[in-house]
N, C-alpha and C positions, 0 to 999 in steps of 0.2 A: 138751134144748138150752138154753143160757143165753139170756137176753133180748137181750144184745148181739149174739150170733150170729144170733138170729132177725131182729133189725132189719137187720143186715148182709145177710142173705139176702133180706129184703123189698126193700132198696135195690138189691141186685144184679139182682133181677128187673125193677125199674123201668128200670134202665140197659140191661139186655139187650133188653127189649121196645122201648124207645126206639131203640136202636142198629139194630134190625131193621125199624124203621118199622112195627111191629105195633101200630097204634092201638088196636084192640079189646082186646088183652091189656094194653097200656100203661095205658089208662084204667081197667081193672078193678082196678088197684092203688091207686086213689084213692077216698076216700069221696065220695059225691055232693055233700056239703056242703064239700068241700075248697076252699081258696082258693089263688090263684096270683098272685105278683108277679114280673113279668118286666120288666127294664129296657128291653126292646125294644117294650114295649106301653104305651100311654098311661094305663092304669088297671088297678086290681086286678080280677082275675076272681073272682067270688064263688061259683062252683060248678064242679063237674067238667063239667057240660053247657056252660057258657059257654066253657071251654077247648076242649072238643070242637068247638064251632062255629067257634072261631078257627082251630083246626088244619085243619078242613075248608076254610075260606076260604083259608088259606095254600096248601093243596094245589091247589085249583081256580083261584085267582087268580094265585098266585105260583109254581106248580110246585114247591112245597116237598116235599123228600124227605130223610130221614135216611139216611146211608150208613155211619155208624159212630159209636161213642161209647165213650170210655175214661175210667174213674173212678180217681183216685188220691188220696192224702192223706186217707183216710177216717177219720172220727171219729164215734163214737156216744156220746151223753151221755144216760144214763137219768135222767129227771126225776121219775119216779114209777113205780109198778108197771105202769101202763098208758100211759105217755107217754115218748117218746124224741125226741131231736134228732139227725139225721144230717147231717153236712156233709162236703163233698168238693170236689175240683177235677175239672172235666170238660173233655175235649178232644173236640169233636164235628165230624164231617164232615157238612156240610149242603149241599143243593142248592136254589137259588132261581133260577127262570127259566133253567135250563140251566147255570148257573155253580155250580161246587162250591167251597166254602171250608172252612177249618178255623177253629173258634171255640174260644177258651179262656175258661172261666167258672168261677165258684165257685157252689156250690148248697147250699142248706139245705133239708132236708125234715123236717117234723115228723110223727111217727108216733104213732098211738094204737092200743092193743091193743083190738080190737073182736071179740067172739065168738071169741076164741082166735087171731086173725090180726092181725098188724101192718099197718095200713092208713095210707096217707099222707093227712094232713088239711090240710097247707099246704106249699107249695113257693115258695122265693124264689131267684131267679137274679140274679147280678151279674156284670159283666164283670171280667176280670182286667186290672188296670191295667198298662201297660207300666212296667218298672222302670228 
């Protein structure tokens, strides 16, 4: 299988796990040292465990739940034999405090090939501006 296809497969797994609100499987796709930049959060998260704690807080405090996620406009850019950038548009159905909403965003995920597996090492999420 070509590297581009492997990165697309790794990204599809992240999206599918997120769409099912399967936190355990979702977080297993990220390196422990992964970093995260979310426009909805006031600072960069410097590890997978920091994001896991934030996720848990959202669930317990805010009633956070993912009900679905759709990825479109996908692009993989191979930057080396063991590095790739994946970008796409995402439409996500989220629940907070009993209210469900649809959010449209752009996302970039940086992947690294580690021990034969493409693993996410950075994620950046941005809102889609109204046109």
